[in-house]
C-alpha positions as CSV (number, residue, x, y, z in Angstrom):
1,M,-25.5,47.9,-32.8
2,K,-28.6,45.9,-31.8
3,H,-27.0,42.8,-33.3
4,S,-23.8,43.4,-31.2
5,I,-25.8,43.8,-28.0
6,A,-27.8,40.6,-28.7
7,T,-24.6,38.7,-29.5
8,T,-22.9,40.0,-26.3
9,T,-25.9,39.1,-24.1
10,C,-26.3,35.6,-25.6
11,T,-22.5,35.0,-25.2
12,F,-22.6,36.0,-21.6
13,F,-25.6,33.9,-20.9
14,L,-24.1,30.8,-22.5
15,A,-20.8,31.4,-20.7
16,A,-22.5,31.7,-17.3
17,T,-24.5,28.6,-17.9
18,G,-21.5,26.6,-19.0
19,V,-19.4,27.7,-16.0
20,F,-22.3,26.8,-13.6
21,V,-22.7,23.3,-15.2
22,L,-18.9,22.7,-14.9
23,L,-18.6,23.9,-11.3
24,V,-21.7,22.5,-9.7
25,P,-20.9,18.9,-8.4
26,Q,-23.1,16.2,-9.8
27,Q,-24.4,13.4,-7.5
28,A,-23.3,10.0,-8.6
29,D,-25.7,7.2,-9.0
30,A,-25.9,4.9,-6.0
31,Y,-24.0,1.6,-6.3
32,A,-26.8,-0.4,-4.6
33,A,-29.5,0.8,-7.0
34,W,-27.2,0.2,-10.0
35,F,-26.6,-3.4,-8.7
36,V,-30.3,-4.2,-8.4
37,D,-32.3,-2.1,-10.9
38,R,-30.3,-2.8,-14.0
39,R,-31.1,-6.1,-15.7
40,A,-27.5,-6.6,-16.8
41,S,-26.1,-6.1,-13.3
42,C,-28.1,-9.2,-12.1
43,F,-25.5,-11.3,-13.9
44,T,-22.7,-9.8,-11.7
45,E,-22.3,-12.1,-8.7
46,L,-22.0,-10.7,-5.2
47,V,-19.0,-12.8,-4.2
48,P,-15.4,-12.1,-3.2
49,D,-12.9,-11.0,-5.8
50,E,-15.7,-9.9,-8.2
51,I,-15.0,-6.5,-9.8
52,V,-17.5,-3.8,-8.9
53,M,-16.7,0.0,-9.2
54,N,-13.1,-0.9,-10.3
55,N,-12.5,-2.7,-7.0
56,K,-12.6,-6.3,-5.9
57,I,-15.4,-7.3,-3.5
58,L,-14.0,-7.9,-0.1
59,H,-14.7,-11.0,2.0
60,H,-16.2,-10.5,5.5
61,S,-12.9,-11.3,7.1
62,K,-11.3,-8.3,5.3
63,S,-14.0,-5.8,6.1
64,I,-13.1,-2.5,7.7
65,E,-16.3,-2.8,9.8
66,P,-16.8,-6.5,10.7
67,G,-19.6,-5.6,13.2
68,I,-22.0,-5.0,10.3
69,H,-24.5,-7.9,10.1
70,L,-28.0,-9.0,9.1
71,D,-30.6,-9.3,11.8
72,I,-33.3,-11.9,10.8
73,S,-36.4,-12.7,12.7
74,P,-39.9,-14.1,11.9
75,L,-42.4,-11.4,10.8
76,E,-44.8,-12.7,13.5
77,S,-42.6,-13.2,16.6
78,N,-45.2,-15.4,18.3
79,K,-45.4,-17.8,15.3
80,P,-42.1,-19.5,14.7
81,S,-43.4,-21.5,11.7
82,S,-44.0,-18.3,9.8
83,L,-43.2,-18.1,6.1
84,E,-42.3,-14.4,6.2
85,Y,-39.0,-13.1,7.7
86,A,-37.8,-9.6,8.3
87,V,-34.2,-9.0,7.2
88,K,-32.6,-5.9,8.8
89,F,-29.2,-4.4,7.8
90,V,-27.6,-3.4,11.1
91,L,-24.8,-0.9,11.7
92,P,-22.8,-0.9,15.0
93,Q,-23.6,2.0,17.3
94,D,-20.0,3.2,17.4
95,T,-19.5,3.1,13.6
96,H,-17.8,6.0,11.9
97,L,-19.3,5.2,8.4
98,N,-21.6,7.6,6.6
99,D,-24.0,7.1,3.7
100,V,-23.8,3.3,3.7
101,Q,-25.6,1.6,0.7
102,Y,-26.3,-2.1,0.8
103,V,-27.6,-4.9,-1.4
104,I,-29.2,-8.0,0.2
105,Q,-28.8,-11.3,-1.9
106,L,-30.9,-14.5,-1.7
107,R,-29.5,-17.9,-3.0
108,D,-30.7,-21.5,-2.9
109,P,-27.8,-23.5,-1.4
110,E,-29.1,-26.7,-3.1
111,D,-29.2,-25.2,-6.6
112,F,-25.6,-25.6,-7.7
113,F,-26.2,-24.3,-11.3
114,E,-28.6,-21.5,-10.1
115,D,-31.0,-22.2,-13.0
116,A,-34.1,-23.1,-10.9
117,E,-36.6,-20.7,-9.5
118,L,-35.8,-19.5,-6.0
119,P,-38.0,-21.0,-3.2
120,A,-38.2,-17.5,-1.5
121,K,-38.3,-13.9,-2.8
122,F,-38.3,-10.4,-1.5
123,T,-41.8,-9.1,-1.2
124,S,-41.1,-5.7,0.5
125,A,-38.1,-3.5,0.1
126,P,-36.4,-1.3,2.8
127,T,-37.2,2.4,3.0
128,N,-35.9,4.4,0.0
129,G,-34.9,1.1,-1.6
130,G,-36.1,-1.3,-4.2
131,I,-36.4,-5.0,-5.3
132,G,-34.9,-6.4,-8.5
133,C,-33.4,-9.5,-10.2
134,G,-36.6,-11.4,-10.0
135,G,-36.9,-10.9,-6.2
136,A,-33.5,-12.2,-5.5
137,R,-32.0,-8.8,-4.5
138,A,-33.1,-5.8,-2.5
139,H,-31.2,-2.5,-1.9
140,G,-31.4,0.4,0.5
141,R,-29.5,2.9,2.6
142,A,-28.6,2.4,6.2
143,R,-30.3,5.2,8.1
144,M,-32.2,5.6,11.3
145,E,-35.6,5.4,9.6
146,D,-34.5,2.4,7.5
147,S,-37.1,-0.4,7.6
148,P,-36.2,-4.2,7.1
149,A,-36.8,-6.1,3.9
150,I,-39.3,-8.9,4.0
151,V,-38.6,-12.4,2.5
152,T,-41.5,-14.7,1.8
153,F,-41.1,-18.5,1.4
154,N,-43.1,-20.7,-0.9
155,D,-43.3,-23.6,1.6
156,L,-42.0,-24.9,5.0
157,D,-38.6,-26.6,5.6
158,V,-37.1,-24.7,2.6
159,R,-33.5,-23.4,2.9
160,I,-32.2,-20.1,1.6
161,E,-28.9,-18.3,2.0
162,V,-28.9,-14.6,2.8
163,W,-26.0,-12.1,2.8
164,A,-25.4,-8.5,2.0
165,G,-22.8,-6.3,0.3
166,W,-22.3,-2.7,1.4
167,A,-20.2,0.2,0.4
168,T,-19.7,4.0,1.1
169,G,-19.5,6.2,-1.9
170,H,-17.3,4.5,-4.6
171,E,-15.2,2.5,-2.1
172,A,-14.8,-1.3,-2.4
173,V,-17.8,-3.4,-1.6
174,S,-17.6,-5.5,1.6
175,L,-19.7,-8.6,2.4
176,T,-21.4,-9.7,5.6
177,E,-21.5,-13.2,7.0
178,K,-23.9,-15.6,5.3
179,V,-27.1,-16.6,7.2
180,V,-29.2,-19.7,6.4
181,I,-32.9,-19.4,6.9
182,V,-35.0,-22.6,7.1
183,A,-38.7,-21.7,6.7
184,G,-40.5,-22.7,9.9
185,R,-37.3,-23.4,11.8
186,G,-35.6,-20.1,12.0
187,V,-32.0,-19.0,11.3
188,N,-29.2,-21.5,10.5
189,G,-31.7,-24.4,10.6
190,Q,-32.7,-24.1,14.2
191,H,-35.8,-23.1,16.1
192,F,-35.8,-19.8,17.9
193,D,-36.7,-21.6,21.2
194,D,-34.9,-25.0,21.0
195,F,-32.4,-27.0,19.0
196,G,-34.5,-29.7,17.5
197,E,-32.7,-29.8,14.2
198,F,-29.5,-30.9,15.8
199,D,-31.3,-33.5,17.9
200,D,-32.8,-34.9,14.7
201,Y,-29.3,-35.1,13.1
202,L,-28.0,-36.9,16.1
203,Y,-30.9,-39.3,16.2
204,D,-30.3,-40.1,12.5
205,D,-26.6,-40.9,13.1
206,M,-27.6,-43.2,16.0
207,I,-30.0,-45.1,13.8
208,A,-27.3,-45.4,11.1
209,A,-24.8,-46.8,13.7
210,E,-27.3,-49.3,15.0
211,L,-28.0,-50.5,11.4
212,E,-24.2,-51.0,10.8
213,E,-23.9,-53.0,14.1
214,E,-26.8,-55.2,13.0
215,D,-25.1,-55.8,9.6
216,I,-21.8,-56.7,11.4
217,E,-23.6,-59.2,13.7
218,A,-25.4,-60.8,10.7
219,E,-22.0,-61.2,8.9
220,R,-20.6,-62.7,12.1
221,E,-23.4,-65.3,12.2
222,E,-22.9,-66.2,8.5
223,I,-19.1,-66.6,9.0
224,E,-19.7,-68.9,12.1
225,K,-22.2,-71.0,10.1
226,E,-19.7,-71.4,7.3
227,I,-17.0,-72.4,9.7
228,E,-19.3,-75.0,11.3
229,F,-20.3,-76.4,7.9
230,A,-16.6,-76.6,7.0
231,E,-15.9,-78.5,10.3
232,E,-18.7,-81.0,9.6
233,D,-17.5,-81.5,6.0
234,A,-14.0,-82.1,7.2
235,V,-15.1,-84.6,9.9
236,E,-17.2,-86.5,7.4
237,A,-14.4,-86.6,4.9
238,L,-12.0,-87.8,7.5
239,E,-14.4,-90.5,8.7
240,E,-14.8,-91.7,5.1
241,K,-11.0,-91.7,4.7
242,R,-10.6,-93.7,8.0
243,I,-13.1,-96.4,6.7
244,E,-11.3,-96.6,3.4
245,T,-7.8,-96.9,4.9
246,E,-7.9,-99.2,7.8
247,G,-4.9,-99.1,10.1
248,M,-4.2,-95.4,9.6
249,G,-6.6,-94.1,12.3
250,S,-3.8,-92.2,14.2
251,V,-2.7,-90.2,11.2
252,I,-6.3,-89.3,10.3
253,N,-7.0,-88.2,13.9
254,E,-4.0,-85.9,13.8
255,A,-5.2,-84.4,10.5
256,E,-8.6,-83.9,12.0
257,E,-7.1,-82.0,14.9
258,E,-5.1,-79.8,12.6
259,V,-8.2,-79.0,10.5
260,V,-10.2,-78.1,13.6
261,E,-7.4,-75.9,15.0
262,A,-7.1,-74.1,11.6
263,L,-10.9,-73.5,11.5
264,E,-10.8,-72.2,15.1
265,A,-7.9,-69.8,14.3
266,N,-9.9,-68.5,11.3
267,R,-12.9,-68.0,13.5
268,K,-10.8,-66.0,16.0
269,D,-9.3,-63.9,13.2
270,A,-12.8,-63.2,11.8
271,N,-14.2,-62.3,15.2
272,K,-11.2,-60.0,15.9
273,A,-11.7,-58.2,12.5
274,L,-15.4,-57.8,13.2
275,N,-14.7,-56.4,16.7
276,E,-12.2,-53.9,15.3
277,L,-14.8,-52.8,12.8
278,K,-17.4,-52.4,15.5
279,D,-15.0,-50.3,17.6
280,E,-14.2,-48.1,14.7
281,I,-18.0,-47.5,14.1
282,I,-18.5,-46.6,17.8
283,L,-15.5,-44.2,17.7
284,K,-17.0,-42.4,14.6
285,Q,-20.3,-42.2,16.4
286,K,-18.6,-40.4,19.3
287,E,-16.9,-38.0,16.9
288,H,-20.2,-37.2,15.3
289,A,-21.7,-36.6,18.7
290,Q,-18.9,-34.2,19.6
291,N,-19.2,-32.3,16.3
292,H,-23.0,-31.9,16.9
293,Q,-22.3,-30.6,20.4
294,T,-19.9,-28.0,18.9
295,K,-22.6,-27.0,16.4
296,I,-25.1,-26.7,19.2
297,D,-22.7,-24.5,21.2
298,E,-22.1,-22.3,18.2
299,A,-25.8,-21.9,17.6
300,K,-26.3,-21.0,21.3
301,R,-23.6,-18.4,21.0
302,K,-25.2,-16.8,17.9
303,Q,-28.6,-16.9,19.7
304,A,-27.0,-15.1,22.7
305,Q,-25.6,-12.5,20.3
306,K,-29.0,-12.0,18.8
307,K,-30.6,-11.5,22.2
308,H,-27.8,-9.0,23.0
309,H,-28.6,-7.0,19.9
310,D,-32.3,-7.2,20.7
311,R,-31.8,-5.9,24.2
312,H,-29.6,-2.9,23.2
313,P,-32.6,-0.5,23.2
314,D,-33.5,-1.7,26.7
315,L,-30.0,-0.9,27.9
316,E,-30.2,2.5,26.4
317,D,-33.5,3.1,28.1
318,M,-32.1,2.1,31.4
319,E,-29.1,4.4,31.0
320,R,-31.5,7.3,30.0
321,R,-33.7,6.6,33.1
322,F,-30.6,6.6,35.3
323,K,-29.6,10.0,33.9
324,D,-33.1,11.5,34.2
325,G,-33.8,9.9,37.6
326,S,-34.1,11.4,41.1
327,E,-31.9,14.4,42.0
328,D,-28.5,13.4,43.3
329,P,-25.6,15.9,44.0
330,R,-23.2,13.4,42.5
331,K,-25.1,13.3,39.3
332,E,-25.1,17.2,39.2
333,K,-21.3,17.2,39.7
334,L,-21.0,14.6,37.0
335,R,-23.1,16.6,34.6
336,D,-21.0,19.7,35.4
337,V,-17.8,17.9,34.7
338,L,-19.2,16.5,31.4
339,D,-20.4,20.0,30.4
340,I,-16.9,21.4,31.2
341,K,-15.4,18.6,29.2
342,D,-17.7,19.3,26.2
343,N,-17.0,23.1,26.4
344,L,-13.3,22.5,26.6
345,E,-13.4,20.1,23.5
346,E,-15.4,22.7,21.6
347,S,-12.9,25.5,22.5
348,I,-10.0,23.3,21.4
349,E,-11.7,22.4,18.1
350,Q,-12.4,26.1,17.5
351,L,-8.7,27.0,18.2
352,K,-7.6,24.3,15.8
353,K,-10.0,25.6,13.1
354,N,-8.7,29.2,13.6
355,D,-5.1,28.0,13.5
356,M,-5.7,26.0,10.3
357,K,-7.5,29.0,8.8
358,E,-4.5,31.3,9.5
359,H,-2.1,28.8,8.1
360,S,-4.2,28.4,5.0
361,N,-4.3,32.2,4.5
362,A,-0.6,32.4,4.9
363,K,0.0,29.7,2.3
364,R,-2.3,31.4,-0.2
365,R,-0.5,34.7,0.3
366,H,2.9,32.9,-0.1
367,I,3.9,33.7,3.5
368,K,5.7,31.0,5.4
369,P,4.3,31.1,8.9
370,L,6.8,31.1,11.8
371,P,6.5,28.5,14.6
372,K,4.4,29.8,17.5
373,E,7.2,29.6,20.1
374,E,9.7,31.5,17.9
375,L,7.0,34.1,17.1
376,K,6.3,34.7,20.8
377,I,10.0,35.1,21.7
378,D,10.5,37.5,18.8
379,M,7.6,39.6,19.8
380,Q,8.7,39.8,23.4
381,E,12.3,40.8,22.4
382,L,11.0,43.4,20.1
383,K,8.7,44.9,22.8
384,H,11.5,44.9,25.3
385,K,14.0,46.7,22.9
386,L,11.3,49.2,21.9
387,K,10.6,50.1,25.6
388,Q,14.3,50.4,26.3
389,K,15.0,52.7,23.3
390,L,12.0,54.9,23.6
391,N,11.2,54.9,27.3
392,V,7.7,56.1,26.4
393,G,6.6,57.0,29.9
394,K,9.4,59.5,30.5
395,L,8.9,60.9,26.9
396,K,5.2,61.5,27.6
397,E,5.9,63.3,30.8
398,K,8.5,65.5,29.1
399,L,6.3,66.4,26.2
400,G,3.1,66.8,28.3
401,V,1.2,64.3,26.1
402,N,-0.8,62.9,29.0
403,E,-2.1,66.3,30.0
404,L,-2.9,67.1,26.4
405,F,-5.0,63.9,26.0
406,E,-6.9,64.6,29.2
407,S,-7.9,68.1,28.1
408,K,-11.6,68.7,27.1
409,E,-10.8,70.0,23.6
410,I,-8.9,66.9,22.6
411,K,-11.7,64.6,23.9
412,M,-14.3,66.5,21.9
413,L,-12.2,66.4,18.8
414,R,-11.7,62.6,19.2
415,G,-15.4,62.1,19.6
416,K,-16.2,64.0,16.4
417,L,-13.6,62.1,14.4
418,K,-14.9,58.7,15.5
419,E,-18.5,59.5,14.4
420,G,-17.6,59.2,10.7
421,I,-15.6,55.9,11.1
422,P,-17.7,52.6,10.8
423,R,-17.6,50.0,13.5
424,G,-14.6,47.6,13.3
425,G,-11.8,50.1,13.4
426,E,-9.7,51.8,10.8
427,S,-8.8,48.5,9.1
428,V,-12.5,48.1,8.0
429,Y,-12.7,51.7,7.0
430,H,-9.7,51.3,4.7
431,A,-10.9,47.9,3.4
432,E,-8.0,46.0,4.9
433,K,-10.4,43.4,6.3
434,G,-12.7,41.2,4.2
435,A,-10.6,41.4,1.0
436,P,-11.3,38.3,-1.1
437,L,-8.5,36.0,-1.8
438,P,-7.3,35.6,-5.4
439,P,-8.3,32.3,-7.0
440,E,-5.8,29.5,-7.5
441,G,-4.0,29.5,-10.8
442,K,-5.4,26.2,-12.1
443,H,-8.9,27.0,-11.2
444,F,-8.6,30.4,-12.9
445,L,-7.2,29.0,-16.1
446,F,-9.8,26.3,-16.1
447,I,-12.7,28.8,-15.9
448,M,-11.1,31.2,-18.5
449,F,-10.5,28.3,-20.9
450,S,-14.1,27.1,-20.5
451,F,-15.3,30.7,-21.0
452,F,-13.4,31.2,-24.2
453,I,-14.6,27.9,-25.6
454,I,-18.2,28.7,-24.9
455,V,-17.8,32.3,-26.3
456,G,-16.2,30.9,-29.5
457,F,-19.0,28.4,-29.9
458,A,-21.6,31.1,-29.5
459,R,-19.9,33.4,-32.0
460,W,-19.7,30.6,-34.5
461,F,-23.4,29.7,-34.1
462,L,-24.5,33.4,-34.4
463,D,-22.3,34.0,-37.5
464,K,-23.7,30.9,-39.1
465,R,-27.2,32.0,-38.4
466,R,-26.5,35.5,-39.7
467,R,-25.1,34.1,-43.0
468,S,-28.0,31.8,-43.5
469,N,-30.4,34.8,-43.0
470,K,-28.4,36.8,-45.6
471,G,-28.6,33.9,-48.1
472,R,-32.3,33.8,-47.7
473,R,-32.6,37.5,-48.3
474,V,-30.5,37.4,-51.5
475,N,-32.6,34.5,-52.8
């Protein structure tokens, strides 16, 4: 008997434990931590079309939330030549995403084979995040209290590419736009206050164009010297020929004129070719200047966007001050209208929830709910027919029901009867309300199947243990 009770108790305990383990949801490991903390994951590149979580990584142009970006600024705002930069993962204010996990990646754009040591590394991770892959990656979760990651450079004028990959749950990973940081110059190779880098590039192109023009002029001088030497040689040769052949001076003069004309034509052709080359160089120089102007305009636009992001808190403070300012009857009316709107939205949401609950209950009880309009019409017709058939008012007067209900004896009797009934009406008293719904068939079969497996395993284990104990006693 004792053995049977112990077996039953152990079986019940194991069954309850197994059902609890099976039914309680387990939290999955975060994608971002897996992508950074594991050594093997460092060999998985954070680039488009790479497979992560059974999905291809999406390019920034295919992102469902293109407003997500990286906000990068020097750690010391009053010192643009700083070697430390704060990298902040920023979500748009009107985003609908929840529980966003992200990984920030560093890469040297000049290291094609990626076999050299990075010139910059993460030295501080975001809140509730970490650093891995030799300082090339950092991860975190986008929350209100999330702090930026800090990148430290080894030296000034060093370039590094920064971008991030983010995901919600086990959805596909999306990338942000790449940002280039130049230590001491800021983001995308520019100062935060001016555009000296582009001026340097333009100055270099101007110097290169001037050198090419000098080379062309030098070639022009050499060609003219060669033509002059050729003219002198031709004149000397013709003079010698004139001395040798007396009486043929006119023929030699004509030949001399033809040689001079040919040399002049060659000189004109050479000058024309050199001028065309010079014009082509000037045209390329103008195209370079236009391209640099476009880059400067793009950099100005990005800087304006950055200032806009930085001034968002100021705009929110201004709006808050406007709402909390001096008393104004128009503001009071506006607040009342907004409160009415909020209350109306809450009421509508509550009605929708109640409606969904009723439909769900009807589906579980295998009742097909009628449309609301048809149900209202049927109820009205039923009430109308019932009133016509019964004519309750006249029937009450004939039977004297009204006088009977108004009598003191009936009122005392009704009060005594209601004392024993709990609050909520007869439906609560007869347990018509609050009855639990039967579980779904699949869920029930799953629980019972798991229960029988655990019970069988427990019985087998206890029988084996009992047999081993008997064998020891016999020995």
